C-alpha positions as CSV (number, residue, x, y, z in Angstrom):
1,M,-24.2,15.6,-1.7
2,R,-23.0,17.0,1.6
3,S,-24.2,20.6,1.7
4,S,-25.7,21.3,5.2
5,S,-24.2,24.2,7.1
6,S,-23.7,22.1,10.2
7,L,-21.4,19.8,8.3
8,F,-19.6,22.8,6.7
9,F,-18.7,24.3,10.0
10,F,-17.9,21.0,11.6
11,T,-15.4,20.3,8.8
12,L,-13.9,23.8,9.3
13,A,-13.3,23.0,12.9
14,A,-11.5,19.9,11.8
15,C,-9.3,22.3,9.8
16,G,-10.7,22.7,6.8
17,A,-13.4,27.1,-0.6
18,Q,-11.5,27.4,-3.4
19,P,-9.1,24.6,-4.4
20,I,-5.4,25.5,-4.7
21,G,-3.8,24.3,-7.9
22,S,-7.0,23.0,-9.2
23,S,-5.7,22.3,-12.6
24,A,-3.5,19.4,-11.4
25,G,-1.3,18.5,-8.8
26,D,-10.7,1.6,-6.3
27,G,-11.4,-2.5,-8.2
28,D,-8.5,-4.8,-8.1
29,G,-5.5,-3.9,-10.2
30,D,-5.7,-7.0,-12.2
31,S,-9.4,-7.0,-13.0
32,S,-10.1,-3.2,-13.4
33,S,-7.0,-2.1,-15.2
34,T,-5.9,-2.6,-18.8
35,S,-2.6,-1.9,-20.5
36,A,-2.3,1.2,-22.6
37,S,0.3,2.7,-24.9
38,T,1.9,6.1,-24.5
39,D,1.2,7.3,-28.0
40,A,-1.5,9.8,-27.0
41,I,0.5,11.4,-24.2
42,T,1.3,15.0,-24.5
43,T,2.8,17.4,-22.1
44,G,0.6,20.0,-20.3
45,E,1.2,22.8,-17.9
46,T,2.7,22.4,-14.4
47,S,0.0,21.0,-12.1
48,G,-0.8,22.0,-8.5
49,G,-0.3,19.6,-5.7
50,A,2.0,17.1,-6.2
51,G,1.3,-2.3,-0.4
52,S,-0.6,-4.5,0.8
53,S,-4.2,-5.0,1.7
54,G,-5.6,-5.6,5.2
55,E,-8.0,-4.9,7.9
56,S,-8.7,-1.5,9.5
57,P,-5.6,-0.2,11.2
58,T,-4.9,-0.8,14.8
59,T,-2.6,0.9,17.2
60,G,0.8,-0.6,18.0
61,G,4.4,0.0,18.8
62,S,7.7,-0.8,17.2
63,G,9.9,-3.8,17.5
64,A,13.0,-1.5,17.2
65,M,11.8,1.0,19.7
66,S,9.7,0.5,22.9
67,G,5.9,0.3,22.6
68,D,3.4,-2.4,23.1
69,S,0.6,-3.1,20.6
70,S,-3.1,-2.3,21.6
71,S,-6.3,-2.3,19.8
72,G,-9.7,-0.9,20.3
73,D,-11.9,2.0,19.3
74,I,-9.7,4.5,21.4
75,P,-6.0,3.9,21.4
76,T,-4.1,3.7,24.8
77,G,-0.6,4.7,25.5
78,T,2.2,2.2,26.1
79,G,3.5,4.1,29.1
80,T,6.8,4.5,27.8
81,T,14.9,27.5,3.4
82,D,13.9,25.9,0.6
83,A,14.8,22.6,2.2
84,G,16.9,21.2,-0.5
85,T,14.2,20.8,-3.2
86,T,15.8,20.8,-6.6
87,D,14.7,20.5,-10.2
88,A,13.9,16.8,-10.8
89,S,15.7,16.8,-14.2
90,T,19.0,17.4,-12.4
91,T,18.8,15.2,-9.3
92,D,18.8,11.5,-8.4
93,D,16.6,10.4,-5.6
94,S,19.2,8.0,-4.4
95,T,19.0,5.7,-1.5
96,G,22.4,4.3,-2.0
97,G,25.9,5.4,-1.1
98,G,25.1,6.4,2.5
99,A,25.9,4.9,5.8
100,V,22.2,4.3,6.7
101,P,20.1,2.4,4.1
102,G,17.2,4.3,2.9
103,A,18.6,7.8,3.8
104,F,17.8,10.6,1.3
105,C,21.4,11.0,0.1
106,A,20.6,13.4,-2.7
107,P,18.8,16.7,-2.7
108,I,15.0,15.9,-2.6
109,P,13.6,16.1,-6.2
110,A,11.0,18.7,-6.8
111,C,8.8,16.1,-8.8
112,D,6.8,19.0,-10.1
113,G,7.5,18.9,-13.9
114,P,4.6,19.2,-16.4
115,P,2.1,16.3,-16.1
116,P,0.9,14.3,-19.1
117,T,-2.4,15.3,-20.7
118,L,-4.9,13.4,-22.9
119,P,-6.1,14.5,-26.3
120,G,-8.9,17.1,-25.9
121,Q,-8.4,17.3,-22.2
122,G,-10.5,20.1,-20.6
123,E,-10.5,21.9,-17.3
124,E,-11.2,20.0,-14.1
125,S,-14.8,19.8,-12.9
126,S,-14.0,20.7,-9.3
127,G,-10.2,20.4,-8.5
128,Y,-10.7,18.5,-5.4
129,S,-9.8,15.0,-6.5
130,R,-6.8,13.7,-4.6
131,G,-4.0,11.1,-4.7
132,R,-2.6,9.4,-1.6
133,D,1.2,9.3,-1.2
134,M,2.7,6.0,-0.1
135,M,5.8,4.5,1.2
136,Y,6.4,0.9,0.4
137,I,9.1,-1.5,1.2
138,E,11.2,-2.9,-1.7
139,G,9.6,-6.0,-3.1
140,A,6.1,-5.5,-1.5
141,D,3.0,-5.0,-3.6
142,Q,2.7,-1.4,-4.9
143,W,-0.7,0.3,-5.1
144,V,-1.9,3.6,-6.6
145,L,-4.6,5.0,-4.3
146,A,-6.7,8.1,-5.1
147,K,-10.2,9.6,-4.7
148,F,-12.2,11.3,-7.6
149,T,-15.0,13.7,-7.0
150,K,-16.9,16.4,-8.8
151,W,-19.0,19.5,-8.1
152,G,-16.5,21.0,-5.7
153,F,-16.9,22.0,-2.1
154,P,-19.0,21.2,-0.1
155,A,-20.6,18.6,-2.4
156,D,-17.5,16.6,-3.2
157,K,-19.6,14.1,-5.0
158,D,-18.0,10.8,-5.8
159,I,-17.3,10.0,-9.4
160,V,-18.5,6.4,-9.8
161,G,-17.6,4.2,-12.8
162,G,-15.3,6.8,-14.3
163,T,-12.3,5.7,-16.4
164,V,-9.0,6.8,-15.0
165,H,-5.7,6.8,-16.9
166,V,-2.6,6.0,-14.7
167,F,0.6,7.6,-15.7
168,L,4.0,7.1,-14.0
169,D,7.1,9.3,-13.9
170,R,9.7,6.9,-12.6
171,G,12.3,8.6,-10.5
172,C,10.7,12.0,-11.1
173,A,12.8,12.2,-14.2
174,G,10.1,13.8,-16.3
175,D,9.5,10.8,-18.6
176,W,5.9,9.7,-18.4
177,I,4.5,6.3,-19.4
178,E,0.9,5.2,-19.2
179,L,0.5,2.2,-16.9
180,G,-3.1,1.5,-17.8
181,T,-6.6,2.4,-16.9
182,T,-8.9,1.7,-14.1
183,V,-12.5,2.5,-13.1
184,T,-13.5,4.4,-10.0
185,T,-15.5,2.4,-7.5
186,D,-18.9,2.6,-5.9
187,D,-19.2,2.3,-2.0
188,G,-17.8,-1.0,-0.8
189,D,-16.7,-2.4,-4.2
190,H,-13.1,-2.9,-3.1
191,A,-11.4,-4.4,0.0
192,I,-9.5,-2.1,2.3
193,V,-5.9,-1.4,1.0
194,E,-3.4,0.4,3.1
195,G,-6.0,1.5,5.6
196,V,-8.2,3.1,2.8
197,E,-11.8,2.0,3.0
198,D,-13.8,2.1,-0.2
199,S,-16.1,5.1,0.2
200,G,-16.8,5.4,-3.5
201,G,-15.0,7.2,-6.2
202,R,-11.8,5.4,-5.2
203,V,-9.0,4.1,-7.3
204,Y,-7.2,1.0,-6.2
205,F,-4.6,0.2,-9.0
206,Q,-1.9,-2.4,-8.4
207,I,1.3,-1.5,-10.3
208,P,2.0,-4.5,-12.6
209,A,5.0,-6.6,-11.6
210,E,6.9,-5.8,-14.8
211,E,6.7,-2.1,-14.0
212,A,7.5,-2.5,-10.3
213,L,9.1,0.7,-8.8
214,E,12.7,0.5,-7.7
215,L,14.2,2.2,-4.6
216,G,13.6,5.9,-4.8
217,R,10.9,8.5,-5.3
218,H,8.4,8.3,-8.0
219,R,5.4,10.4,-9.1
220,V,2.0,9.2,-10.4
221,H,-0.5,11.3,-12.3
222,L,-4.1,10.2,-12.8
223,I,-6.6,11.6,-15.3
224,E,-10.4,10.8,-15.2
225,D,-11.5,11.2,-18.8
226,E,-15.1,12.5,-18.4
227,E,-15.0,15.2,-15.8
228,W,-11.3,15.7,-16.5
229,E,-10.5,15.5,-12.8
230,T,-6.8,14.8,-12.0
231,A,-4.9,13.5,-9.0
232,D,-1.2,13.6,-8.2
233,L,0.8,11.5,-5.8
234,L,4.3,10.4,-4.7
235,I,5.5,6.9,-4.0
236,D,8.7,6.3,-2.1
237,I,10.2,2.8,-2.3
238,V,12.6,2.2,0.7
239,P,14.4,-0.6,2.6
240,K,13.1,-1.6,6.0
241,G,14.4,0.7,8.6
242,A,14.7,3.7,6.4
243,P,15.2,6.9,8.4
244,F,12.3,9.4,8.3
245,F,10.5,11.9,10.5
246,V,6.8,12.7,10.7
247,S,5.1,16.0,11.5
248,D,1.6,17.0,12.2
249,V,0.5,20.2,10.4
250,D,-2.1,22.3,12.1
251,G,-0.8,24.2,15.1
252,T,2.4,22.3,14.7
253,L,3.6,23.9,11.5
254,T,0.9,26.5,11.0
255,T,0.7,29.5,13.4
256,S,-2.4,28.3,15.0
257,E,-4.6,25.2,15.2
258,N,-7.5,26.7,13.3
259,E,-5.6,29.0,10.9
260,E,-6.3,26.8,7.9
261,A,-10.1,26.9,8.6
262,W,-10.1,30.8,8.2
263,D,-7.6,31.0,5.5
264,F,-9.6,28.4,3.5
265,L,-12.5,30.9,3.5
266,I,-10.5,33.7,2.1
267,D,-8.5,31.5,-0.4
268,T,-5.0,32.0,1.1
269,I,-2.4,29.6,2.5
270,P,-1.6,29.7,6.3
271,D,1.6,31.1,7.5
272,A,4.2,28.8,9.1
273,N,5.7,29.0,12.6
274,P,9.0,30.8,12.5
275,Y,12.1,28.5,11.9
276,A,9.8,25.4,11.5
277,A,10.7,25.0,7.8
278,E,14.4,25.5,8.5
279,A,14.5,23.0,11.4
280,L,12.8,20.2,9.2
281,G,14.9,21.2,6.4
282,I,18.1,20.5,8.3
283,L,16.8,17.0,9.3
284,A,16.0,16.4,5.5
285,S,19.5,17.5,4.6
286,K,20.9,15.0,7.1
287,G,19.2,12.2,5.2
288,Y,15.8,11.9,7.1
289,R,12.8,11.5,4.8
290,P,10.0,13.9,5.4
291,M,6.4,12.8,6.0
292,Y,3.4,14.7,7.1
293,I,0.5,13.1,8.8
294,T,-2.6,15.3,9.5
295,A,-6.1,14.7,10.7
296,R,-7.4,17.2,8.2
297,P,-10.3,16.2,5.9
298,E,-9.3,14.4,2.8
299,W,-10.4,17.2,0.5
300,L,-7.8,19.5,1.9
301,D,-5.0,17.3,0.4
302,R,-4.2,19.9,-2.3
303,R,-4.2,22.8,0.0
304,T,-1.8,20.8,2.4
305,R,0.6,20.2,-0.4
306,Q,0.5,23.8,-1.3
307,F,1.3,24.9,2.2
308,I,4.3,22.5,2.3
309,K,5.6,24.0,-1.0
310,D,4.8,27.7,-0.4
311,R,6.3,27.7,3.1
312,N,9.5,25.9,2.0
313,F,9.1,22.8,4.0
314,P,11.0,19.8,2.7
315,R,8.8,17.9,0.2
316,G,7.6,14.7,1.6
317,L,4.8,12.2,1.7
318,I,1.4,13.7,2.8
319,H,-1.4,11.8,4.6
320,T,-4.7,13.4,5.5
321,T,-7.5,11.3,6.9
322,T,-9.5,9.3,4.3
323,V,-12.8,10.8,5.4
324,Y,-14.8,13.9,4.5
325,E,-15.1,15.2,8.0
326,G,-11.5,14.8,9.2
327,A,-10.9,13.9,12.8
328,N,-10.4,15.5,16.2
329,G,-9.6,14.3,19.7
330,N,-9.8,10.5,20.2
331,A,-10.6,10.0,16.5
332,A,-7.5,11.9,15.5
333,A,-5.4,9.8,17.9
334,L,-6.9,6.6,16.6
335,Y,-6.3,7.6,13.0
336,K,-2.6,8.6,13.6
337,S,-2.0,5.6,15.7
338,G,-3.3,3.4,12.8
339,E,-0.9,5.2,10.4
340,F,2.1,4.5,12.6
341,D,1.0,0.9,13.1
342,M,0.8,0.3,9.4
343,L,4.3,1.8,8.9
344,E,5.7,-0.3,11.8
345,Q,4.3,-3.5,10.1
346,K,6.5,-2.5,7.1
347,G,9.6,-2.2,9.3
348,L,9.4,1.6,9.4
349,V,9.4,3.6,12.5
350,P,10.0,7.4,12.5
351,T,13.1,8.8,14.3
352,F,11.6,12.2,15.0
353,L,7.9,13.1,15.6
354,F,6.5,16.7,15.8
355,G,3.0,17.6,17.2
356,N,1.1,20.0,19.4
357,K,-1.8,18.3,21.1
358,D,-2.7,15.5,23.5
359,S,-4.0,13.4,20.6
360,D,-0.5,13.7,19.0
361,A,1.1,12.7,22.4
362,L,-1.1,9.6,22.6
363,A,-0.4,8.6,19.0
364,F,3.3,9.1,19.4
365,D,3.3,7.0,22.5
366,N,1.5,4.2,20.7
367,A,4.1,4.5,18.0
368,G,6.7,3.6,20.7
369,V,9.2,6.2,19.5
370,Q,12.3,6.5,21.8
371,P,14.1,8.4,23.2
372,L,11.3,10.6,24.5
373,D,13.0,13.8,23.5
374,H,12.6,12.7,19.8
375,R,8.8,13.3,20.4
376,I,8.8,17.1,20.0
377,F,5.8,19.2,20.9
378,F,5.4,22.9,19.8
379,Q,4.2,24.9,22.7
380,F,2.5,21.9,24.3
381,T,3.6,20.0,27.5
382,D,3.3,16.3,27.2
383,A,2.7,15.7,31.0
384,E,1.2,12.2,30.3
385,Y,4.0,10.5,28.3
386,G,7.1,12.8,28.8
387,G,7.8,14.1,25.3
388,R,9.8,17.2,24.7
389,R,8.3,20.7,24.7
390,I,9.8,23.5,22.5
391,D,8.5,27.1,22.4
392,S,10.3,28.0,19.2
393,Y,11.7,25.9,16.5
394,E,14.8,28.0,16.7
395,E,15.8,25.9,19.7
396,L,16.3,23.0,17.4
397,L,18.5,24.6,14.8
398,D,21.9,24.1,16.3
399,E,21.0,20.7,17.8
400,F,19.8,19.3,14.4
401,D,22.8,20.9,12.6
402,A,25.1,18.9,14.9
403,L,23.4,15.6,14.1
404,P,25.4,13.0,12.1
405,D,24.9,13.0,8.3
406,L,23.3,9.7,7.6
407,C,24.9,9.7,4.1
408,K,28.5,9.8,5.3
């Protein structure tokens, strides 16, 4: 249990009471999962919130864009609207038909239909369990990753040995099937997968080969059948080189770096910077897939999803840190650099990056993204690496609107 006041305020400083959307939205997949039928599945109310294994992430650059690899405890630089969200039942998350493979060439599906439920399912114990969105290359191993906890904030106690039912909504079409069950881990039970270290309460479920996901966007919903905790996540399957952008959240999209900390205490969602959602929405409408990488604590996953939804940002994959405390400074730069490195190893390098701090500048330089004016900083001057400063997202609207449509 983590209940000390010092940890509480440290976590708030990292940008972090009551969970938003608390009614919804790790063992090897082959040894801890079992097949299950869909006979018992029923439909519930709309929920809130929405591979490969390896060692700890290292920093690195891209083969397609300049940037050298580096490693170590602290990364070093290389020296170089409603945004089209539509009802899932009427859209096709298609990656085909466009000039650029992997472009989002259909309106982004909402992926927010009613989740499945289990017979006798009750209310969640805490509402802080969370899934981890993932982007996989077609043909690679596909993992479902999640963290299950109970007792709420600040305890966030791991659920160890809990049985979790894994449901799939292929293509966000609203047709749920149960892939199987798995058991939540104790600390260190499972090897690192996709940079996620086993801190206990984890789900590591490998999607069976016969159920492998095809190109497109898919939704996974998980239910732990004792505390009735749930987790929701998205999985995008893309070809190498798929176009996407990545944005930080706090201070970049929210109106101040610490707004989430205070709004958390009064149970409200932060405001967004003017024109930010419109600018990113234009990029998404041009075919760029949205992704949000934040150094927030992991238990703020649901609130982060709610912010993206409530403030009309294009719905994309969301990554917080995988630790309770979140990260600041060099730790944040190391975390984000590791995220970019794992993407680069899959042949995925973002086209545009958005941040607001020196830790973002360092991570963006480690990612090797070029040209430099595609590293966009809100009200921050990147004197070290030469990224582009903007003082308002309104500056980007005409420029983004003039970009080529990747789907034509």
